[in-house]
C-alpha positions as CSV (number, residue, x, y, z in Angstrom):
1,M,-0.1,0.3,0.1
2,Q,1.5,3.1,-0.9
3,T,1.9,6.3,2.1
4,V,2.5,9.0,2.3
5,E,6.1,8.0,3.4
6,T,7.0,7.1,0.1
7,L,5.6,10.3,-1.9
8,I,8.1,12.8,1.0
9,E,11.2,10.2,0.4
10,K,10.9,11.1,-3.5
11,L,11.7,14.9,-2.0
12,D,14.4,15.1,-1.1
13,Y,15.1,18.3,-3.3
14,L,12.6,19.8,-0.9
15,P,13.3,21.6,1.6
16,P,12.2,19.8,4.9
17,E,9.3,23.5,5.6
18,Q,7.5,22.2,2.5
19,R,8.0,18.9,3.0
20,E,6.0,19.4,6.1
21,D,3.3,21.3,4.2
22,I,3.1,18.4,1.6
23,R,2.1,16.0,4.7
24,R,0.0,18.8,5.7
25,A,-1.9,18.7,2.3
26,Y,-2.3,14.6,2.5
27,Y,-4.0,14.1,6.0
28,F,-6.5,17.0,4.7
29,A,-7.0,15.5,1.8
30,E,-7.6,11.9,3.7
31,Q,-9.8,13.4,6.2
32,A,-11.9,15.2,2.8
33,H,-12.2,12.4,1.2
34,E,-12.9,9.8,4.4
35,G,-15.6,6.9,3.3
36,Q,-14.7,7.7,-0.7
37,Y,-13.8,5.0,-2.6
38,R,-12.8,4.6,-6.1
39,R,-14.6,2.2,-8.4
40,S,-11.4,0.2,-8.0
41,G,-12.6,-0.6,-4.2
42,D,-9.3,1.5,-3.3
43,P,-9.7,4.6,-0.6
44,Y,-10.0,7.4,-2.5
45,I,-7.2,9.1,-1.6
46,V,-5.1,6.9,-3.2
47,H,-5.3,8.6,-6.2
48,P,-4.3,12.2,-5.3
49,L,-1.2,10.3,-3.9
50,A,-0.5,8.7,-7.0
51,V,-0.7,12.4,-8.8
52,G,1.8,13.8,-6.5
53,K,4.1,11.4,-6.9
54,I,4.2,11.6,-10.7
55,L,5.0,15.6,-10.4
56,A,7.6,14.4,-7.1
57,D,8.9,12.2,-10.3
58,M,9.4,15.6,-12.2
59,H,10.9,17.5,-9.6
60,M,8.2,19.9,-9.8
61,D,7.2,22.4,-6.7
62,A,5.4,22.3,-3.6
63,Q,2.6,24.0,-4.6
64,S,1.9,21.8,-7.8
65,V,2.4,18.5,-5.0
66,E,0.1,20.0,-2.4
67,A,-2.0,21.3,-5.5
68,A,-2.2,17.3,-7.1
69,L,-3.0,15.8,-3.8
70,L,-6.0,18.6,-2.7
71,H,-6.9,18.8,-6.5
72,D,-10.6,17.0,-5.8
73,V,-11.5,18.3,-2.9
74,I,-13.4,21.3,-3.7
75,E,-15.2,18.8,-5.9
76,D,-15.8,16.4,-4.2
77,T,-16.5,17.2,-1.2
78,H,-18.1,19.6,1.2
79,V,-14.6,21.4,1.4
80,S,-14.6,25.6,-0.9
81,K,-11.9,27.3,-1.8
82,D,-11.9,29.4,1.0
83,D,-11.0,26.5,3.1
84,V,-7.7,26.1,0.7
85,T,-6.7,29.5,1.0
86,S,-7.0,29.6,4.7
87,A,-4.9,26.3,5.4
88,F,-2.9,26.3,2.5
89,G,-2.3,30.0,0.8
90,A,-4.3,31.4,-2.5
91,I,-1.6,30.1,-5.4
92,V,-2.6,26.1,-4.1
93,A,-6.2,27.3,-4.0
94,D,-6.3,28.6,-7.8
95,L,-4.0,25.7,-9.0
96,V,-6.9,23.5,-7.0
97,D,-9.6,26.0,-8.6
98,G,-8.1,25.2,-12.0
99,V,-7.8,21.3,-11.9
100,S,-11.4,21.6,-10.6
101,K,-13.3,20.2,-13.4
102,I,-16.5,22.0,-13.8
103,G,-19.1,20.6,-11.7
104,A,-21.9,22.6,-10.9
105,I,-23.2,24.4,-14.9
106,K,-25.7,21.9,-15.9
107,F,-25.3,21.4,-19.8
108,E,-27.6,20.5,-22.6
109,S,-25.4,17.7,-23.7
110,K,-21.9,15.6,-22.7
111,A,-19.7,17.4,-25.2
112,E,-20.8,20.6,-23.9
113,A,-20.1,20.3,-20.8
114,Q,-16.8,18.6,-22.3
115,A,-16.4,21.6,-24.0
116,E,-16.7,23.7,-21.4
117,N,-14.3,21.9,-18.9
118,F,-11.7,22.8,-21.4
119,R,-12.0,26.4,-22.1
120,K,-12.4,26.6,-18.2
121,M,-9.1,24.7,-18.0
122,V,-7.1,27.1,-20.6
123,L,-8.0,30.1,-18.8
124,A,-7.0,28.8,-15.6
125,M,-3.8,27.5,-17.4
126,T,-2.8,30.9,-19.1
127,K,-3.0,32.5,-15.1
128,D,-0.2,29.9,-14.0
129,I,0.9,26.6,-16.2
130,R,1.7,24.5,-13.3
131,V,-2.2,24.2,-13.7
132,I,-2.0,21.5,-16.7
133,L,1.2,20.2,-15.1
134,V,-1.5,18.9,-12.3
135,K,-3.7,18.0,-15.0
136,L,-1.6,16.2,-16.6
137,A,-0.6,13.8,-13.7
138,D,-4.6,13.6,-12.6
139,R,-4.9,12.2,-15.9
140,L,-2.1,10.0,-16.6
141,H,-3.0,8.3,-13.1
142,N,-6.6,7.8,-14.5
143,M,-5.4,6.0,-18.0
144,R,-3.1,4.2,-16.1
145,T,-6.2,2.5,-13.4
146,L,-8.9,2.5,-16.1
147,G,-8.8,-1.0,-16.7
148,V,-12.0,-1.3,-14.1
149,L,-14.6,1.3,-16.3
150,H,-17.3,0.6,-18.6
151,P,-15.5,-0.5,-21.9
152,T,-17.7,2.4,-23.8
153,K,-16.4,4.9,-21.1
154,R,-13.4,4.0,-21.6
155,R,-12.8,4.3,-24.9
156,R,-14.8,7.6,-24.6
157,I,-11.8,8.8,-22.2
158,A,-8.9,7.2,-24.2
159,L,-10.4,9.1,-27.4
160,E,-10.4,12.6,-25.6
161,T,-7.2,11.6,-24.4
162,L,-5.9,11.3,-27.5
163,E,-7.1,14.3,-29.2
164,I,-6.4,16.9,-26.5
165,Y,-4.2,15.5,-23.6
166,A,-1.7,13.6,-25.5
167,P,-1.0,16.7,-27.7
168,I,-1.3,19.5,-25.3
169,A,1.9,17.2,-23.8
170,N,2.7,17.0,-27.4
171,R,2.9,21.5,-27.1
172,L,4.9,21.5,-23.9
173,G,7.0,19.4,-25.0
174,M,6.9,17.1,-22.3
175,N,7.4,13.6,-24.2
176,N,7.2,11.0,-21.7
177,I,4.1,12.2,-20.8
178,R,2.6,12.4,-24.2
179,V,4.3,8.6,-25.0
180,E,2.6,7.3,-22.1
181,L,-0.5,8.7,-22.5
182,E,-0.9,7.8,-26.6
183,D,0.2,4.2,-25.7
184,L,-2.3,4.1,-23.1
185,S,-5.1,5.6,-25.0
186,F,-4.4,3.2,-27.9
187,T,-4.8,0.0,-25.5
188,H,-8.1,1.2,-24.3
189,M,-9.5,2.4,-27.5
190,Y,-8.2,-1.0,-29.9
191,P,-7.1,-3.4,-27.1
192,M,-6.1,-6.2,-30.2
193,R,-4.9,-4.1,-32.7
194,A,-2.2,-3.3,-29.5
195,A,-2.2,-6.2,-28.7
196,R,-1.3,-7.7,-32.1
197,I,1.3,-5.2,-32.3
198,K,2.6,-5.8,-29.3
199,K,3.2,-9.3,-29.6
200,A,5.2,-8.6,-33.5
201,T,7.2,-6.3,-31.7
202,K,8.7,-8.8,-29.0
203,T,9.0,-11.2,-32.3
204,S,11.2,-8.6,-34.3
205,R,13.3,-7.8,-31.2
206,G,15.0,-10.8,-30.9
207,H,16.0,-10.6,-34.7
208,R,17.1,-6.6,-34.1
209,K,18.7,-7.2,-31.3
210,D,22.0,-8.8,-33.2
211,M,21.8,-5.4,-35.8
212,I,21.2,-3.0,-33.3
213,S,24.9,-4.0,-31.5
214,R,26.5,-4.4,-34.7
215,I,25.3,-0.9,-35.6
216,Q,25.8,0.7,-32.2
217,E,29.6,-0.7,-31.8
218,S,30.5,0.8,-35.5
219,I,29.3,4.7,-34.2
220,D,31.1,3.5,-30.5
221,N,34.6,3.7,-32.3
222,R,34.2,5.8,-34.6
223,L,33.7,8.4,-32.1
224,E,36.4,6.9,-30.3
225,R,38.5,6.7,-33.0
226,D,37.6,10.8,-33.5
227,G,38.1,11.3,-29.9
228,L,34.3,12.6,-29.0
229,E,32.7,11.4,-26.3
230,G,29.4,10.8,-26.6
231,R,26.6,8.5,-25.1
232,V,25.2,6.2,-28.0
233,I,21.2,4.8,-26.7
234,G,18.8,2.2,-29.1
235,R,15.9,4.3,-29.6
236,E,12.7,1.7,-29.1
237,K,9.9,2.2,-30.8
238,H,5.9,3.1,-29.5
239,L,3.0,1.4,-30.1
240,Y,1.0,4.7,-30.9
241,S,3.8,5.8,-33.0
242,I,4.2,2.7,-34.9
243,Y,0.1,2.5,-35.5
244,S,-0.1,5.5,-36.4
245,K,2.6,5.6,-38.9
246,M,1.5,2.0,-40.4
247,K,-2.0,4.3,-41.0
248,T,-0.9,7.5,-42.6
249,Q,2.1,5.6,-44.2
250,R,0.0,2.8,-45.1
251,K,3.2,1.1,-44.9
252,P,3.8,-2.7,-43.3
253,F,4.7,-3.5,-40.2
254,N,8.1,-5.0,-40.9
255,E,8.5,-1.7,-42.5
256,I,8.4,0.3,-40.1
257,M,10.0,-2.0,-37.8
258,D,13.1,-2.1,-40.5
259,V,14.2,1.3,-39.7
260,Y,17.0,1.7,-36.7
261,G,17.0,4.8,-34.5
262,F,19.6,5.6,-32.1
263,R,20.3,9.0,-29.9
264,I,23.8,10.1,-29.0
265,I,23.8,12.5,-26.2
266,V,27.1,14.9,-25.5
267,G,28.4,17.4,-23.8
268,S,28.3,21.0,-25.6
269,V,26.6,22.2,-28.6
270,D,29.2,22.3,-30.5
271,M,30.4,18.5,-29.8
272,C,26.5,18.1,-31.8
273,Y,27.6,19.4,-35.1
274,R,31.0,17.4,-34.5
275,V,30.2,14.1,-33.7
276,L,27.2,14.5,-37.1
277,G,30.4,14.9,-38.9
278,A,31.9,12.6,-37.8
279,I,28.7,9.6,-38.3
280,H,28.1,11.1,-42.2
281,N,31.5,10.0,-42.6
282,L,30.8,6.7,-41.2
283,Y,28.2,6.1,-43.3
284,K,26.1,8.2,-46.2
285,P,23.3,10.7,-45.4
286,I,20.2,10.3,-47.4
287,P,19.9,13.7,-48.7
288,G,16.3,16.0,-47.5
289,R,16.4,14.2,-44.0
290,F,18.7,16.1,-42.6
291,K,16.9,18.7,-40.4
292,D,18.8,20.9,-37.3
293,Y,15.9,21.6,-34.4
294,I,18.9,23.4,-32.5
295,A,19.7,26.1,-34.8
296,I,15.6,26.6,-35.1
297,P,14.2,24.8,-32.0
298,K,10.1,23.5,-32.6
299,A,7.3,25.1,-31.3
300,N,7.6,23.1,-28.4
301,G,11.1,24.1,-27.0
302,Y,12.3,20.6,-28.9
303,Q,16.2,21.2,-29.6
304,S,18.4,18.2,-31.7
305,L,20.2,17.6,-34.7
306,H,18.5,14.9,-36.4
307,T,19.5,12.9,-39.6
308,T,19.1,9.5,-41.7
309,L,21.9,7.8,-43.1
310,I,22.1,4.7,-45.3
311,G,24.2,1.6,-42.8
312,M,25.6,-1.8,-43.7
313,N,23.5,-3.9,-45.6
314,G,21.4,-0.9,-46.8
315,V,19.3,0.1,-43.9
316,P,18.0,3.0,-42.9
317,I,19.3,5.2,-39.5
318,E,17.6,7.3,-38.0
319,I,19.9,9.4,-35.6
320,Q,18.8,12.0,-33.2
321,I,22.0,14.3,-31.9
322,R,21.0,16.2,-28.5
323,T,23.2,17.9,-25.3
324,E,22.1,16.3,-21.8
325,E,20.3,19.6,-21.3
326,M,18.4,19.2,-24.3
327,D,16.9,15.4,-23.3
328,A,15.7,16.7,-20.8
329,M,14.4,19.3,-21.9
330,A,12.6,16.6,-24.9
331,N,11.7,14.3,-22.0
332,N,10.2,17.1,-19.8
333,G,9.1,19.9,-21.6
334,I,8.1,23.0,-19.7
335,A,8.5,20.4,-16.3
336,A,12.3,20.7,-16.9
337,H,12.4,24.0,-15.5
338,W,11.6,22.7,-12.5
339,L,13.8,19.0,-13.4
340,Y,16.8,21.9,-14.4
341,K,17.8,24.4,-12.6
342,S,21.2,25.3,-14.2
343,D,22.3,28.7,-15.6
344,P,21.0,29.1,-18.4
345,D,17.8,27.7,-17.7
346,P,16.9,25.0,-20.9
347,A,13.1,25.1,-19.9
348,G,12.6,29.0,-19.8
349,G,13.0,29.3,-23.8
350,A,10.1,26.6,-23.7
351,Q,8.4,28.4,-21.3
352,N,8.1,31.1,-22.5
353,R,6.9,29.5,-25.9
354,A,4.3,27.7,-23.6
355,K,3.4,31.2,-22.1
356,E,3.0,32.9,-26.2
357,W,1.0,29.5,-27.6
358,L,-1.8,30.1,-24.3
359,K,-2.3,33.7,-24.5
360,G,-2.8,32.8,-28.7
361,L,-5.7,30.4,-27.3
362,L,-7.0,33.3,-25.3
363,E,-7.2,35.8,-27.7
364,M,-9.1,32.8,-29.4
365,Q,-11.9,32.3,-26.7
366,Q,-12.8,35.2,-26.4
367,R,-13.8,35.3,-30.2
368,A,-14.6,31.2,-30.2
369,G,-18.8,31.5,-30.8
370,N,-19.1,28.5,-28.1
371,S,-17.4,26.2,-26.3
372,Q,-17.4,23.8,-28.6
373,D,-16.3,25.7,-31.6
374,F,-13.1,27.0,-29.3
375,L,-12.6,23.1,-28.9
376,E,-12.6,22.5,-32.1
377,T,-10.0,25.4,-33.1
378,V,-7.9,24.5,-30.7
379,K,-7.7,20.9,-32.0
380,I,-6.4,22.1,-35.5
381,D,-4.1,24.4,-33.1
382,L,-2.3,21.3,-31.5
383,F,-1.0,20.2,-34.8
384,P,2.5,19.2,-33.7
385,D,3.7,19.8,-37.6
386,E,5.2,23.1,-38.5
387,V,6.9,25.4,-40.9
388,Y,9.6,27.7,-40.1
389,V,9.4,30.6,-42.1
390,F,11.4,34.1,-43.0
391,T,9.7,37.6,-42.7
392,P,11.6,40.2,-44.7
393,K,13.1,41.4,-41.7
394,G,14.9,38.1,-40.9
395,D,12.4,37.1,-38.0
396,I,11.8,33.6,-37.9
397,L,8.2,32.3,-37.6
398,E,6.3,28.9,-36.8
399,L,3.3,28.0,-38.5
400,P,1.6,24.8,-38.9
401,T,2.6,22.4,-42.1
402,G,0.3,23.4,-44.7
403,A,-0.7,26.9,-43.4
404,T,-1.0,29.7,-46.0
405,P,0.1,33.2,-46.4
406,V,-2.8,34.7,-45.1
407,D,-1.9,32.5,-41.8
408,F,1.1,34.0,-41.8
409,A,-0.4,37.2,-41.8
410,Y,-2.4,36.9,-39.1
411,A,0.5,35.3,-36.8
412,V,2.4,38.9,-37.7
413,H,-0.9,41.0,-36.5
414,T,-4.2,41.1,-37.3
415,D,-4.6,44.1,-39.0
416,V,-1.9,42.7,-41.2
417,G,-4.7,40.2,-41.7
418,N,-7.6,41.8,-41.8
419,S,-6.6,44.0,-44.4
420,C,-4.3,41.5,-46.6
421,V,-4.8,41.9,-50.7
422,A,-1.6,39.9,-51.9
423,A,1.7,37.6,-51.2
424,R,5.4,37.3,-52.4
425,L,6.8,33.8,-51.5
426,D,10.3,34.3,-52.4
427,H,9.7,38.2,-54.4
428,R,7.5,35.6,-56.6
429,L,4.2,37.0,-56.5
430,V,1.3,33.9,-55.7
431,P,-2.0,33.5,-54.6
432,L,-3.3,33.5,-51.1
433,S,-4.0,30.0,-51.0
434,T,-0.5,28.9,-51.5
435,P,0.5,26.6,-48.7
436,I,3.9,27.6,-47.3
437,Q,7.4,25.5,-47.0
438,S,10.1,26.4,-45.0
439,G,12.9,28.6,-45.6
440,Q,10.7,30.7,-47.9
441,T,10.1,34.5,-47.2
442,I,7.3,36.0,-47.1
443,K,6.0,39.7,-47.5
444,I,2.2,40.3,-47.1
445,I,0.9,43.0,-49.1
446,T,-1.8,45.1,-47.7
447,A,-4.4,47.5,-49.1
448,P,-6.3,50.0,-47.0
449,G,-9.8,49.3,-46.6
450,A,-8.7,45.9,-47.3
451,C,-12.0,43.3,-45.3
452,P,-11.0,39.6,-45.6
453,N,-12.5,37.2,-47.9
454,P,-14.7,34.3,-46.7
455,A,-13.3,32.1,-48.8
456,W,-9.7,32.0,-47.0
457,L,-11.9,30.1,-45.0
458,S,-11.6,27.2,-47.0
459,F,-8.4,26.9,-46.9
460,V,-6.9,28.5,-43.7
461,T,-5.3,26.4,-41.3
462,T,-4.1,27.6,-38.4
463,A,-6.9,29.0,-35.4
464,K,-6.3,32.9,-34.9
465,A,-6.8,33.4,-38.9
466,R,-10.2,31.1,-38.3
467,A,-11.5,33.0,-35.2
468,N,-10.3,36.5,-37.0
469,I,-11.9,35.8,-40.0
470,R,-15.1,34.7,-38.5
471,H,-14.7,37.6,-36.2
472,F,-15.2,39.9,-39.3
473,L,-17.4,37.9,-40.5
474,K,-20.0,38.3,-38.4
475,N,-20.5,41.6,-39.0
476,Q,-21.9,40.5,-42.5
477,R,-25.4,40.5,-44.2
478,R,-27.4,37.5,-43.9
479,S,-27.3,36.5,-47.7
480,E,-24.2,37.1,-48.0
481,S,-23.7,34.7,-45.2
482,V,-26.3,31.7,-45.8
483,S,-24.8,31.3,-49.0
484,L,-21.7,31.4,-47.5
485,G,-23.2,28.8,-45.2
486,H,-24.4,26.8,-47.9
487,R,-20.6,26.7,-49.1
488,L,-19.1,25.4,-46.3
489,L,-21.7,23.1,-45.2
490,D,-22.0,21.5,-48.2
491,K,-17.6,21.5,-48.1
492,A,-18.3,19.4,-45.6
493,L,-20.5,16.9,-45.8
494,S,-18.4,16.2,-48.8
495,G,-16.3,14.8,-47.1
496,F,-18.7,12.3,-45.6
497,D,-19.4,11.6,-50.0
498,L,-22.9,13.6,-49.6
499,A,-24.3,16.9,-50.4
500,L,-26.9,19.2,-48.8
501,D,-29.5,18.6,-51.8
502,T,-28.9,15.2,-51.6
503,I,-30.1,14.7,-48.2
504,P,-33.8,14.1,-47.0
505,Q,-36.0,16.5,-45.9
506,E,-37.0,14.9,-42.6
507,R,-33.0,13.8,-41.9
508,I,-32.3,17.9,-41.7
509,T,-35.3,19.0,-40.3
510,T,-34.2,16.4,-37.7
511,A,-31.1,17.9,-37.7
512,L,-32.7,21.6,-37.2
513,T,-34.3,20.6,-33.8
514,E,-31.2,19.3,-33.0
515,A,-29.4,22.0,-33.0
516,G,-32.6,24.4,-31.6
517,F,-32.8,26.1,-35.6
518,R,-36.0,26.7,-36.5
519,T,-34.6,26.9,-41.0
520,L,-32.1,25.5,-42.6
521,D,-31.3,29.5,-43.4
522,D,-31.1,30.2,-40.2
523,L,-28.5,27.6,-39.2
524,L,-27.0,28.6,-42.7
525,E,-26.2,32.1,-41.6
526,D,-25.4,30.7,-37.9
527,I,-22.3,28.4,-39.9
528,G,-22.2,31.5,-42.3
529,L,-21.2,34.1,-39.1
530,G,-18.8,31.3,-37.5
531,N,-20.8,30.8,-34.4
532,Q,-21.1,27.1,-35.4
533,M,-18.7,24.8,-37.4
534,A,-20.2,23.2,-40.5
535,Q,-18.1,19.9,-39.4
536,I,-20.2,19.9,-36.2
537,A,-23.7,20.5,-38.5
538,A,-22.6,18.1,-41.0
539,R,-22.6,15.6,-38.2
540,R,-25.6,15.9,-37.4
541,M,-27.5,16.0,-40.8
542,L,-26.0,11.9,-41.8
543,P,-28.0,9.2,-42.0
544,R,-28.4,7.5,-38.7
């Protein structure tokens, strides 16, 4: 049985008085949850204690661990926020309140409740980033103990984790938590597929052992010969990433497992590039597969050199080269700020990036029509793939893959986006719908009095652009909005191989009643004005 002492032992990095505060928080929570049990039959306090331990492993500060122990007291017991404030201070109470799920408001649907929850969480996150770290630890422990729930509920929670929490962990650079959340979600959503991939991975590990040790030996020998110091580690692929690659790249299991991954950890940035040179001398690099994330870090703060080589017998080898700090940053993301209290702070950049991202979320939240809309918009924004582009002054901006000059214009400033009329990519005039490639320089041409074109909604990819265009369109005339709504709904329905004209009248009537509209024109106007997402309306009209 886990006890508070096992948690306190993990907290040797904190001063004694802070450890005492954490012990006090544990007893406070234990008393509040007295008589409550989890579905597994364990006393309820087991869950907050486990969440506290996850944060202790990340070397989080005392206030975060206290909030983890108390995170369900406001929601599930008679304790109020004022009680927590008087016992542990306003900061801990705000953290607990931010993590507490919204319970008092009655929603019309489960989806709306989920979306409103998420909206509240984002607002709390923008006040204090630690709210999301406690929330992620809470979700991770819930995922680890999901087995006791009904399969339908398990799948619903797993899907939500995969769509929202894993991408947030990724956006904050917390790779270890993201990988575990993805694998647990995958196992609960598709138990048969997960079991088969697990079995196949075990079998292939035996065949791969010999090749891995031969490649590792040759890399070690080359580094030693050139007088370079570095730790070489074999990289294991995790279940969900294998499954995703099989699905998106349409490749069989064997082809994905044919790639051998290694990570080389070195002492300095300078050494990263010297090791890269040595490795390129050892094996032939594949053209176009080298990426320098040290010079241009990813949006979540990730830094590393990536290269793919053709090794002995023609096998592809993927190599990542990074320093110890970069490795801590890659695995723990913004939590590395607490894990690595060194100078310069490796997570400082990531914390600033996280804050910038949250600031953008807050801006979108103020402009979104409703919570469900906001949630859909954020899902679009959580895509991890980026392109890196240059402004005419040489500054770097990150945008999601598939972004267009309009997305770039809104990323620079809302006014630039609203008055944008044309764009030059590398000094060449291009249509505003052209997808941007990494490394291009973009110049936006604006004109006074210009305004957003409704057609832009069909090709922009960033949430900021979408929210701003919608905000502008809300002031347009009804007839324009109805015809735009018709086009957007048709576009959304085409994804299901349907068109608005082919849907039976009674199906449309039912969908209108469900959504609370009297006529089809009212619904189309709502879509055209940006209050309702075309995808949500299209799903309501699908044949049952």
